[in-house]
N, C-alpha and C positions, 0 to 999 in steps of 0.2 A: 504493500500500500504506500510505502514511502516513495517508491519510484513513480507511482501514479500521481501522488501529490506533487512531486518535483516536476513532472510533465505538465500538470495543470498550471503550476506557477509559471513555467516557461511559456505556455500558451496564453497567459494572462486570462485564465478562465474566470468568469463571473457567474453568479447565480442569475438565471434568466427570470425577469419579472415583466409584467405588462406595463408597469409604470416607468421603468427605466430601460430604454432600448439598449444601452451599453452594458446593462447588467448591474448587479449589486455585488460589490467586492466582498469576499469572504476569506477569512483566515482558516487554513486547513492543514492537517497533517494526516498521516496514514490512519491513525486511530479515529480521528473525527470523521474522515470520509467513510469509514466502515460502519459508522453508527446509523447511516441512512441506507435504505434499499435503492433509492433512485435520486439522482441529482440532475436537474434541468439547467444546463449551462449554456453560456454564450462566450465566444472568443472573437477576436478581430477576424478570424477565418470562417466564422459561421457558428450556428447553433448545433448543439448535440445533447443527447440524453445519455447519462451514464447509469446503467442499471446493473446491480449485482445479482439479481434473480429476475430476469425478464419474464413477463407474463407467459404462462403456458410451458414454462421450463422449471427445472429444479436448480438452475444456476449454472455455474461454470463447468462443473464435471459433466453435467447433462449435455451442454453445448460442445464441450471439448471432444466428445466421442466421435462426432462427425465433422469436426472442424477441418478446414483446409489451411495449410501454412503457406503464406505468401511472403515475398520479400518486398519491403517498402523502405526506401532510403537506406539500404544496407542492413536493415533489421528484419529478422524473421518474426512474422506476426500471425497468430492464429485468428482465423476469420470464421464465423459461424456459417454452417451449411445453409444454403438457400431454403431448404425444407424446414429447418429449424427457425429461420427468420419468419417464414410464412406462418408457421405454427404459433409463434409468439404474437405476431400482428393479429391473427385471428382471435387468439385468447384475450388480448388486450381490448379489442373492440372499440378503441377510441376513434373519433372521426378522422384524425390524422393517419391512424394505422389503416383504417378501412380505405381511405383515399389511395394509399400506396399498394394495396393488395392486387388490383388488376394488373399493374405493371409487373409486380413480382411473379404473379401466376403466369403471365405471358412469357416472361423471361425463363421461368422453369420449363414451360412447354417447349420453347425454342431450343433450350439446352438439351432436353430429352430427345427432340427430333434430330439435332446435330449428332448426338451420340449414336442414335439408331442408324442414321445414314452412314456414319463412320464405320460401324460394325458391318453394315451391308456392303459397303465398298470393299472392306477387307475380305469378306467372304467371296465377293465377285472376283477379286484378284486371284484367289486360290492359293494353295500352299506352294506352288512351284515358283513363285516370284522370289528372286534373290537380289540382294543389292551388294 
């Protein structure tokens, strides 16, 4: 949690409020961050929600089972699987989550179609192809 706190300080994260577009400054450390389930934050780079147990999940261990590791700016970062993101958005049921569901569902279908087409192409090439 200390690393998370340091990253939030570096991002100049503020608590998001309707009254202050730039956000409300807050002092935090690892211990204070862990006392809440969710933080609604804003930074000069945009808004984001930090949730330690997203709706419809049991938290990190649940999401880590199917997570994908990507490289971002030289760092390896675990990213939740799209099916888990959809599950969470459906469980939360907030207007902003429902708004994003059609795009997420279309993306999932497109990825599934691409994978199916890739498998069909591999089958069509047959086992005799060598490189």
